[in-house]
C-alpha positions in Angstrom: 26.5 28.6 177.6 27.0 30.8 176.0 29.7 30.3 173.3 33.1 32.1 173.2 33.6 34.8 170.4 34.6 33.4 167.1 39.2 34.3 166.7 39.5 36.6 164.3 41.2 34.2 160.8 44.6 34.0 160.2 45.8 34.1 157.0 47.4 30.5 155.9 51.8 30.9 156.2 51.6 29.5 152.4 53.8 25.9 152.5 58.2 26.5 150.8 56.9 24.3 147.8 54.1 26.4 147.3 56.2 30.2 148.0 57.9 30.3 144.1 61.4 31.7 144.2 62.6 35.3 143.1 65.3 34.7 139.7 68.5 35.7 140.2 69.6 38.8 137.6 71.3 37.7 134.3 75.5 38.4 135.3 77.6 38.9 131.6 81.1 36.6 131.2 84.1 39.2 132.5 85.6 40.5 129.8 89.3 41.0 130.3 90.7 43.7 131.2 93.2 46.8 130.2 93.9 47.5 126.7 94.2 44.1 124.4 97.6 44.3 122.3 98.4 41.1 122.2 96.0 37.9 119.8 95.5 35.1 121.8 98.4 32.2 119.4 95.6 29.3 119.9 91.7 30.8 119.4 93.2 34.0 118.1 90.9 35.7 120.5 92.1 39.6 121.8 94.2 38.7 125.3 96.4 41.1 127.5 99.9 41.2 127.5 99.5 41.1 131.7 97.2 37.7 131.1 99.8 34.3 131.2 97.4 32.6 130.0 94.4 33.1 127.6 91.0 34.0 129.9 89.1 32.1 126.9 90.9 29.3 126.1 93.1 28.9 128.7 96.3 28.5 126.8 99.6 29.8 128.4 100.7 32.8 126.2 104.5 33.3 125.0 105.8 36.1 125.8 108.0 38.3 123.5 111.4 38.5 125.6 112.5 42.3 126.0 114.8 43.8 124.7 117.2 44.6 126.7 117.9 48.3 127.8 121.7 49.0 127.8 122.2 52.1 129.7 123.9 55.5 128.0 127.2 55.5 129.2 127.1 59.5 130.7 130.0 61.4 129.4 132.7 62.4 131.3 133.1 67.2 132.2 136.3 67.7 130.7 138.0 69.6 132.5 136.3 68.9 136.2 138.9 67.1 139.2 136.5 66.1 142.0 137.6 68.5 145.7 140.1 66.4 148.1 138.1 64.9 150.7 139.5 66.0 154.0 141.1 64.6 156.5 141.2 65.4 159.5 145.0 66.3 161.0 144.6 68.3 164.4 142.3 66.7 167.1 138.9 69.9 167.5 140.2 72.8 169.9 138.2 72.6 173.6 136.3 76.3 174.5 136.7 75.8 177.9 136.5 73.3 180.5 133.0 72.6 181.4 132.3 73.6 185.5 131.1 70.7 187.3 127.1 70.1 188.2 126.6 72.3 191.5 125.5 69.3 194.2 121.6 69.5 195.0 121.9 71.0 198.9 119.8 68.7 201.8 117.1 69.6 203.8 118.9 70.4 206.9 117.6 68.6 210.4 116.0 71.3 211.6 114.5 71.9 208.8 112.8 69.2 209.1 111.2 69.0 212.3 109.8 72.6 211.8 108.3 70.5 208.4 106.6 68.2 210.9 105.6 69.2 213.6 103.4 72.2 211.8 101.7 68.2 210.0 101.0 67.8 214.1 99.9 71.3 214.5 97.6 71.3 211.7 96.5 68.2 212.2 95.2 69.1 215.6 93.3 72.7 214.4 91.4 70.5 212.1 90.6 67.5 214.8 89.5 70.1 217.0 87.1 72.5 214.7 85.5 69.3 213.7 85.2 68.2 216.8 84.0 71.9 218.0 81.8 72.4 215.0 79.7 69.3 215.9 79.5 69.7 219.8 79.5 73.3 219.9 76.8 74.0 221.9 77.5 71.4 224.7 81.1 72.8 225.4 80.7 75.9 224.3 77.4 76.9 225.9 78.2 77.4 229.5 81.2 78.7 229.0 79.5 82.3 226.8 76.9 82.1 230.3 79.1 82.5 233.0 80.8 84.7 231.1 78.1 87.1 230.7 78.5 86.9 226.6 74.5 87.2 226.6 73.8 90.0 229.0 74.6 93.6 226.4 
């Protein structure tokens, strides 16, 4: 009995222990954004005025009370008096009565009967035309022969 042909060699799958993990890239620590205008009272690092705690040591940031803003008064204009507010004393005039809307006219009974008869005639013509189209030779053939239509 002949021996079967040899199978091509398959690449051996590496075991999970044999695979070396790919090292992750180094990530720099985050630095606080925004310009630093204050310094932490605990560690002395520059911090943003938006922070409530120091990002370096975690100490609470004491904020200075903002200076109260005093609105500047607008000086009155001398010699100015505001215009009087108008008050309606008389009703608005009407410029003619609006004519009433014309009533809608109904179709008379005669028109309705005429439309129904016309629709029935159209349906009958359609049905007879379809019937003659399909069976025209059987119906019209003998009639045309009797009239000697083909004798010319």
